[in-house]
MIKOLNU-251532 format. One record per residue: residue in three letters; y, z, x of N, C-alpha, C in turn. Coordinates in pm, 1 decimal. Atoms other than C-alpha are relative to their C-alpha. Layout:
<midos>
type:ala	n_v:Y	n_w:Z	n_u:X	ca_v:Y	ca_w:Z	ca_u:X	c_v:Y	c_w:Z	c_u:X;
...
</midos>
This chain:
<midos>
type:met	n_v:123.2	n_w:64.6	n_u:-39.1	ca_v:768.3	ca_w:2003.5	ca_u:671.0	c_v:-99.5	c_w:9.6	c_u:-115.2;
type:ser	n_v:92.3	n_w:0.4	n_u:113.2	ca_v:512.4	ca_w:1902.2	ca_u:410.4	c_v:-140.6	c_w:39.7	c_u:44.2;
type:ser	n_v:137.2	n_w:-40.8	n_u:-28.8	ca_v:159.9	ca_w:2031.8	ca_u:388.0	c_v:-90.8	c_w:-122.4	c_u:2.4;
type:tyr	n_v:98.6	n_w:107.8	n_u:-5.9	ca_v:-149.9	ca_w:1821.1	ca_u:445.2	c_v:-30.6	c_w:-51.0	c_u:-140.4;
type:arg	n_v:29.5	n_w:37.8	n_u:139.3	ca_v:-222.9	ca_w:1823.6	ca_u:71.1	c_v:112.5	c_w:-86.5	c_u:-57.3;
type:thr	n_v:-114.3	n_w:77.2	n_u:48.4	ca_v:128.3	ca_w:1698.4	ca_u:-15.3	c_v:2.6	c_w:-136.6	c_u:66.4;
type:his	n_v:4.2	n_w:124.5	n_u:-75.8	ca_v:96.8	ca_w:1434.8	ca_u:255.3	c_v:-99.3	c_w:-97.3	c_u:-64.3;
type:lys	n_v:103.4	n_w:83.8	n_u:61.2	ca_v:-226.5	ca_w:1299.5	ca_u:104.2	c_v:37.0	c_w:-38.9	c_u:-142.8;
type:gln	n_v:-43.0	n_w:31.1	n_u:136.2	ca_v:-86.6	ca_w:1320.1	ca_u:-249.0	c_v:105.8	c_w:-109.9	c_u:1.6;
type:asn	n_v:-103.7	n_w:103.0	n_u:-11.9	ca_v:216.2	ca_w:1115.9	ca_u:-140.7	c_v:-60.8	c_w:-135.9	c_u:33.8;
type:leu	n_v:67.0	n_w:125.6	n_u:-34.6	ca_v:-9.4	ca_w:853.0	ca_u:17.6	c_v:-68.3	c_w:-60.3	c_u:-122.3;
type:arg	n_v:69.0	n_w:49.0	n_u:119.9	ca_v:-219.4	ca_w:826.8	ca_u:-298.3	c_v:98.4	c_w:-49.4	c_u:-104.7;
type:ser	n_v:-101.5	n_w:39.5	n_u:98.5	ca_v:87.5	ca_w:812.8	ca_u:-521.3	c_v:64.4	c_w:-132.6	c_u:37.6;
type:met	n_v:-62.8	n_w:124.2	n_u:-45.3	ca_v:248.6	ca_w:541.0	ca_u:-312.0	c_v:-95.6	c_w:-117.9	c_u:-14.1;
type:leu	n_v:98.3	n_w:107.3	n_u:11.9	ca_v:-71.6	ca_w:335.3	ca_u:-306.8	c_v:-17.1	c_w:-40.1	c_u:-146.7;
type:glu	n_v:8.6	n_w:30.4	n_u:143.4	ca_v:-98.8	ca_w:362.2	ca_u:-685.6	c_v:122.9	c_w:-77.7	c_u:-46.3;
type:met	n_v:-123.1	n_w:70.8	n_u:35.5	ca_v:264.2	ca_w:254.6	ca_u:-720.7	c_v:-5.6	c_w:-144.4	c_u:48.8;
type:leu	n_v:13.3	n_w:135.3	n_u:-54.4	ca_v:194.8	ca_w:-44.0	ca_u:-497.1	c_v:-95.5	c_w:-83.8	c_u:-83.4;
type:lys	n_v:99.2	n_w:73.0	n_u:78.9	ca_v:-113.8	ca_w:-142.0	ca_u:-695.3	c_v:55.1	c_w:-41.1	c_u:-135.7;
type:lys	n_v:-58.6	n_w:28.8	n_u:131.1	ca_v:85.7	ca_w:-128.2	ca_u:-1018.6	c_v:129.3	c_w:-81.2	c_u:9.9;
type:gly	n_v:-122.9	n_w:76.3	n_u:-18.9	ca_v:382.5	ca_w:-313.9	ca_u:-865.8	c_v:125.2	c_w:79.3	c_u:-28.7;
type:lys	n_v:-112.8	n_w:-85.3	n_u:34.5	ca_v:613.8	ca_w:-17.5	ca_u:-913.7	c_v:66.5	c_w:67.5	c_u:118.9;
type:leu	n_v:-64.3	n_w:-57.9	n_u:-117.5	ca_v:707.5	ca_w:69.1	ca_u:-556.2	c_v:120.1	c_w:-88.3	c_u:32.2;
type:ile	n_v:-117.6	n_w:85.4	n_u:-9.2	ca_v:1062.3	ca_w:-62.7	ca_u:-557.4	c_v:75.4	c_w:24.1	c_u:129.9;
type:ser	n_v:-77.8	n_w:-25.1	n_u:-121.3	ca_v:1286.1	ca_w:93.7	ca_u:-296.4	c_v:-37.3	c_w:135.3	c_u:59.7;
type:arg	n_v:29.5	n_w:-126.5	n_u:-68.3	ca_v:1250.3	ca_w:367.6	ca_u:-40.5	c_v:74.0	c_w:115.2	c_u:-66.9;
type:ser	n_v:-79.4	n_w:-108.5	n_u:58.6	ca_v:1527.8	ca_w:567.8	ca_u:-203.8	c_v:-57.9	c_w:44.2	c_u:-134.2;
type:gln	n_v:59.7	n_w:-36.0	n_u:129.1	ca_v:1365.2	ca_w:553.5	ca_u:-549.5	c_v:-130.3	c_w:75.7	c_u:17.9;
type:val	n_v:128.0	n_w:-67.3	n_u:-25.1	ca_v:1024.9	ca_w:650.4	ca_u:-413.2	c_v:24.7	c_w:139.8	c_u:56.1;
type:ala	n_v:-32.8	n_w:-130.0	n_u:-58.8	ca_v:1177.3	ca_w:931.2	ca_u:-206.6	c_v:43.7	c_w:97.9	c_u:-108.9;
type:gln	n_v:-47.3	n_w:-84.3	n_u:109.2	ca_v:1348.1	ca_w:1064.8	ca_u:-517.3	c_v:-116.4	c_w:42.4	c_u:-90.1;
type:leu	n_v:114.7	n_w:-30.4	n_u:85.2	ca_v:1029.0	ca_w:1043.5	ca_u:-726.7	c_v:-95.7	c_w:100.6	c_u:62.8;
type:leu	n_v:95.6	n_w:-86.4	n_u:-69.5	ca_v:815.3	ca_w:1216.4	ca_u:-463.5	c_v:63.6	c_w:126.2	c_u:57.8;
type:gly	n_v:-68.1	n_w:-118.0	n_u:-53.5	ca_v:1079.0	ca_w:1470.2	ca_u:-361.1	c_v:-5.8	c_w:8.5	c_u:150.6;
type:thr	n_v:6.1	n_w:6.6	n_u:-146.1	ca_v:1085.4	ca_w:1357.4	ca_u:0.4	c_v:114.3	c_w:-86.3	c_u:50.9;
type:ser	n_v:-108.1	n_w:80.3	n_u:-57.8	ca_v:1313.0	ca_w:1167.6	ca_u:238.6	c_v:-40.7	c_w:-146.8	c_u:12.1;
type:glu	n_v:27.6	n_w:142.8	n_u:-20.8	ca_v:1343.8	ca_w:792.2	ca_u:289.7	c_v:-77.3	c_w:-21.1	c_u:129.7;
type:gln	n_v:73.5	n_w:9.7	n_u:-126.9	ca_v:1221.7	ca_w:843.1	ca_u:646.8	c_v:-148.1	c_w:28.9	c_u:-22.4;
type:thr	n_v:139.6	n_w:-33.8	n_u:29.6	ca_v:903.7	ca_w:1002.7	ca_u:510.6	c_v:-67.1	c_w:-115.3	c_u:-73.1;
type:val	n_v:55.2	n_w:115.3	n_u:71.9	ca_v:852.1	ca_w:710.0	ca_u:272.3	c_v:-33.6	c_w:-111.7	c_u:98.4;
type:thr	n_v:23.5	n_w:102.3	n_u:-101.5	ca_v:886.9	ca_w:468.3	ca_u:565.1	c_v:-122.4	c_w:34.5	c_u:84.3;
type:ala	n_v:114.9	n_w:-43.8	n_u:-80.0	ca_v:636.3	ca_w:672.0	ca_u:766.8	c_v:-130.4	c_w:-16.0	c_u:-78.9;
type:arg	n_v:120.3	n_w:13.9	n_u:82.3	ca_v:387.2	ca_w:673.0	ca_u:476.3	c_v:-37.5	c_w:-146.5	c_u:-18.2;
type:ile	n_v:28.1	n_w:143.8	n_u:9.8	ca_v:420.9	ca_w:294.8	ca_u:434.7	c_v:-64.7	c_w:-47.9	c_u:129.5;
type:lys	n_v:59.9	n_w:35.5	n_u:-130.0	ca_v:348.9	ca_w:255.5	ca_u:806.6	c_v:-142.9	c_w:51.9	c_u:9.0;
type:glu	n_v:134.2	n_w:-58.5	n_u:-3.7	ca_v:49.2	ca_w:485.7	ca_u:769.3	c_v:-96.4	c_w:-79.2	c_u:-88.4;
type:leu	n_v:83.7	n_w:81.1	n_u:88.3	ca_v:-86.1	ca_w:286.7	ca_u:473.5	c_v:-33.9	c_w:-133.8	c_u:64.6;
type:arg	n_v:26.0	n_w:124.9	n_u:-73.8	ca_v:-48.1	ca_w:-30.5	ca_u:681.1	c_v:-103.7	c_w:23.9	c_u:109.0;
type:tyr	n_v:95.0	n_w:-33.5	n_u:-106.4	ca_v:-233.8	ca_w:136.6	ca_u:968.1	c_v:-140.9	c_w:16.9	c_u:-56.6;
type:leu	n_v:129.2	n_w:-20.4	n_u:65.0	ca_v:-512.6	ca_w:225.3	ca_u:723.9	c_v:-59.4	c_w:-129.7	c_u:-55.3;
type:gly	n_v:54.8	n_w:130.5	n_u:37.1	ca_v:-554.4	ca_w:-145.6	ca_u:649.6	c_v:60.2	c_w:-65.8	c_u:-122.3;
type:his	n_v:-63.1	n_w:58.4	n_u:118.3	ca_v:-335.0	ca_w:-205.2	ca_u:346.1	c_v:110.3	c_w:-95.8	c_u:44.5;
type:lys	n_v:-101.0	n_w:100.0	n_u:-35.0	ca_v:-125.5	ca_w:-520.2	ca_u:368.9	c_v:117.8	c_w:16.8	c_u:-94.7;
type:ile	n_v:-118.8	n_w:-29.8	n_u:78.9	ca_v:218.6	ca_w:-416.4	ca_u:248.2	c_v:117.2	c_w:-77.3	c_u:58.3;
type:gln	n_v:-118.3	n_w:74.6	n_u:-41.8	ca_v:526.1	ca_w:-635.7	ca_u:261.3	c_v:115.0	c_w:31.5	c_u:-93.7;
type:tyr	n_v:-116.9	n_w:-11.7	n_u:86.5	ca_v:878.5	ca_w:-612.4	ca_u:131.8	c_v:41.2	c_w:-141.0	c_u:-38.5;
type:ser	n_v:-39.7	n_w:131.3	n_u:50.2	ca_v:966.6	ca_w:-909.8	ca_u:-85.3	c_v:149.9	c_w:0.1	c_u:-26.5;
type:arg	n_v:-144.7	n_w:9.0	n_u:22.0	ca_v:1332.8	ca_w:-999.5	ca_u:-60.7	c_v:32.4	c_w:-65.6	c_u:-133.0;
type:ser	n_v:-26.7	n_w:68.3	n_u:127.1	ca_v:1308.1	ca_w:-1227.6	ca_u:-362.4	c_v:-26.7	c_w:90.8	c_u:-120.5;
type:leu	n_v:32.3	n_w:-92.6	n_u:109.1	ca_v:1147.1	ca_w:-957.4	ca_u:-580.8	c_v:71.9	c_w:134.1	c_u:13.3;
type:his	n_v:-70.3	n_w:-125.5	n_u:-30.7	ca_v:1343.9	ca_w:-672.8	ca_u:-418.1	c_v:-89.6	c_w:122.4	c_u:-16.1;
type:lys	n_v:90.5	n_w:-114.0	n_u:4.2	ca_v:1040.0	ca_w:-448.0	ca_u:-387.7	c_v:-114.1	c_w:-20.0	c_u:99.1;
type:tyr	n_v:118.4	n_w:5.4	n_u:-84.5	ca_v:737.5	ca_w:-364.4	ca_u:-177.2	c_v:-115.7	c_w:-53.9	c_u:-82.8;
type:ile	n_v:116.7	n_w:54.4	n_u:69.6	ca_v:420.9	ca_w:-551.3	ca_u:-265.4	c_v:-124.7	c_w:21.4	c_u:85.2;
type:leu	n_v:129.5	n_w:-15.1	n_u:-64.8	ca_v:55.4	ca_w:-498.8	ca_u:-183.0	c_v:-67.9	c_w:-135.2	c_u:-5.2;
type:ile	n_v:66.1	n_w:129.5	n_u:-9.1	ca_v:-109.5	ca_w:-818.6	ca_u:-62.4	c_v:-149.2	c_w:23.0	c_u:-19.4;
type:lys	n_v:142.6	n_w:-17.2	n_u:27.6	ca_v:-456.3	ca_w:-839.8	ca_u:-211.1	c_v:-82.2	c_w:-83.9	c_u:96.0;
type:lys	n_v:89.5	n_w:68.9	n_u:-92.4	ca_v:-739.9	ca_w:-937.3	ca_u:16.9	c_v:-74.9	c_w:-109.2	c_u:-74.5;
type:arg	n_v:77.6	n_w:111.1	n_u:57.3	ca_v:-891.4	ca_w:-1275.6	ca_u:-58.1	c_v:-139.3	c_w:3.4	c_u:58.7;
type:arg	n_v:138.1	n_w:5.0	n_u:-47.2	ca_v:-1264.8	ca_w:-1304.0	ca_u:-37.5	c_v:-60.5	c_w:-132.1	c_u:-41.3;
type:asn	n_v:72.2	n_w:124.4	n_u:27.2	ca_v:-1453.0	ca_w:-1627.9	ca_u:-9.8	c_v:-147.1	c_w:27.9	c_u:21.8;
type:tyr	n_v:143.2	n_w:-23.7	n_u:-10.9	ca_v:-1822.7	ca_w:-1614.2	ca_u:-73.3	c_v:-75.3	c_w:-132.3	c_u:1.2;
type:leu	n_v:88.4	n_w:115.6	n_u:-7.4	ca_v:-2088.6	ca_w:-1865.4	ca_u:15.7	c_v:-138.1	c_w:44.1	c_u:-45.9;
type:lys	n_v:137.3	n_w:-28.3	n_u:40.9	ca_v:-2427.5	ca_w:-1875.3	ca_u:-149.1	c_v:-93.3	c_w:-68.0	c_u:99.0;
type:lys	n_v:94.3	n_w:56.0	n_u:-95.6	ca_v:-2709.6	ca_w:-1924.9	ca_u:96.9	c_v:-134.4	c_w:67.2	c_u:-22.3;
type:gly	n_v:133.8	n_w:-53.8	n_u:20.1	ca_v:-3073.3	ca_w:-1882.9	ca_u:8.6	c_v:-5.7	c_w:111.7	c_u:-102.7;
type:gly	n_v:-0.8	n_w:-101.7	n_u:103.6	ca_v:-2990.6	ca_w:-1675.3	ca_u:-297.8	c_v:76.6	c_w:125.9	c_u:37.4;
type:leu	n_v:-77.1	n_w:-116.4	n_u:-43.8	ca_v:-2789.3	ca_w:-1426.4	ca_u:-92.0	c_v:147.5	c_w:-35.2	c_u:3.0;
type:thr	n_v:-144.0	n_w:21.7	n_u:-8.7	ca_v:-2413.6	ca_w:-1384.4	ca_u:-93.5	c_v:44.9	c_w:38.8	c_u:139.5;
type:trp	n_v:-52.3	n_w:-22.4	n_u:-134.5	ca_v:-2253.0	ca_w:-1415.2	ca_u:247.5	c_v:151.3	c_w:1.6	c_u:-7.9;
type:asn	n_v:-145.3	n_w:-6.4	n_u:-5.5	ca_v:-1895.8	ca_w:-1315.3	ca_u:314.7	c_v:48.2	c_w:-92.9	c_u:109.6;
type:lys	n_v:-51.2	n_w:96.2	n_u:-97.7	ca_v:-1718.7	ca_w:-1604.8	ca_u:484.7	c_v:117.9	c_w:61.6	c_u:73.0;
type:lys	n_v:-110.7	n_w:-53.3	n_u:-80.3	ca_v:-1498.7	ca_w:-1485.1	ca_u:767.8	c_v:100.4	c_w:-108.6	c_u:26.0;
type:glu	n_v:-105.7	n_w:100.0	n_u:-19.5	ca_v:-1165.9	ca_w:-1659.6	ca_u:792.4	c_v:53.1	c_w:5.5	c_u:140.9;
</midos>
């Protein structure tokens, strides 16, 4: 069983890997972080729960982080966030 600190470190590491496009397979990530594939799957689910849009791309053969699109409207000199 991992400690709370290790848990948070794994989440941060996985998120960084996603941002850099380097989170390839569960087995590779598990090996890098010294954990099981089940733990990697659980951390991906947790990151999704925290609001990160993560998908597995079959064509790229890796997990990808979907970046949030923001559309802004100018109104009266203020910037308004357009809700989709």
